[in-house]
N, C-alpha and C positions, 0 to 999 in steps of 0.2 A: 352737193358735198361731193367738189374733187380732189381727191390728196394726185400731186402733178409726181412726186419725187417718195413719195409715205405713204401709205395704208389708210384711206376715210379718215380711219374710225380704226381704232390701236389702243386695247386695253390693256396694255401696262404693268398693272397693280391689280392689287385685290377687290378693286372699281364692283360694280356693275352695272351690266349697261341695257338700255331698250328702246329695243329699235322697234316701231309699229308701221313707218310708212319711208316716204323718200323713196329719193335717187342717191345710193354713195358712188362710183365710179372709183378707183386705178387707172393713174395711166398705164403705171409704170411696174408695183407691186398690186401683194393684191388687197382685198377692197377692206377687210374686218381682218382682223389679227385679235385672237386674245392670246397676251403670251407667256403670261404670271396663273395663280391663281384666280380670277377674274372670273365674271359669270354677264355673257350674254346671252339674251333674251329677244331674236327678231319675230315676230308677230306681222309686221308684211313690210313692202316697200323691194325698187329696185335694190340689186348688188351686186357692179361688172366689175372681177377684178382687170387689172395692168397686161400686156401682147406676156404669153408663156408663162405667166399667175395661177392663181384659184380666188375664186372670188371670195371664196375661207377657210379662213390659216388660225386651227387651233389647237395650236403649240401645248397650252396650259390651262387649268382650270376645264367649265363647263359653257355650256352654252346652249339650250336647246332654238329648236326652230319651229312654226306654227306657220307658219305666214310666208309671203313674202316671194320673189324670183330671184336667186343666183343662179350667177353666169359665170365660172373662170375658161381659161382658156386650156390651159395643162391638167386641171384642176377645175370641178364645181364646190369642191373640199377636199380640202388636205386636211386632216387628223393626224396627227405628231405622236409619234412609237413615248419619245424619252422620256413623256410626265404624267404614264397617264392622262391626255383628257376624257372629257364622256358628251356626248354629245346625241344628243335626244333629237328626234329627226319626228312632227308630224304630234297625232293627238291621239292618248291611247282611252280610244273610245270603241263602239261598237258605229260609228260613222268611217267611210273607208274616203280621203277625200284624195282629189287633184293634184290637190296647197299640200305643202311648197312646193316649188319645181325648184332642180339643181339639170343643173343643166354645165358640159365641155363641149366647149366649142373646136378643140383643133381635131379632130378623124381619130387617132389614139388619145385622145386625154382621159383623162377618170375622172367622170358625173362624182361619187366617194372617193377620198386614196384614206385605211381607215390602217393607221400602223401598229405596231406590235406592241401590244400590250393595253392599245386602245380603249373607249367602246363606244359602242356605233347601237341605238338603242332606233331602231326604224319602227311605228307607228305608220305611220300613211305620207302622200304624197306625189311626187315623179322626178327619178333621177334620170338623165336622160346622157349616153357618154356608156365607154368602162364602168370594171367595175377593180379597185383591185386593191389587196389586202398587204399586207406584211402576218408574222404573222402571231401568235401569243395575244393573238384578239380579238372580244366578244364582242357576236352582233347578236341584239335580243328582238323580238319583233310580237 
């Protein structure tokens, strides 16, 4: 699935999106965007954001990522600040895994950007790129 002008996947309401595999590419925007109170779960696949964009933009609602490869140029994952979104990354169990994988390809890019008021639950997986955050955020492991 390729979005040439917009997101490859855009959850704009309160729906649920489940991604188990495949390839999602956006040429000029974030590959996946959750912009409302909906929920997205990613268990596999290859996700690539457009030039200067994120692989995933979590602006609201919640998202759980347990598998797959996510690549963005400026951000692997960008978590907005104003709507208190929650990202759970990896699986909370006794096994440490190297997947899911997040990569920011720009040398000054951020693997994960966590904005003020956002929650990032990191259990396992791999993050390649810098790490940046606002203030008032919550990171748990």
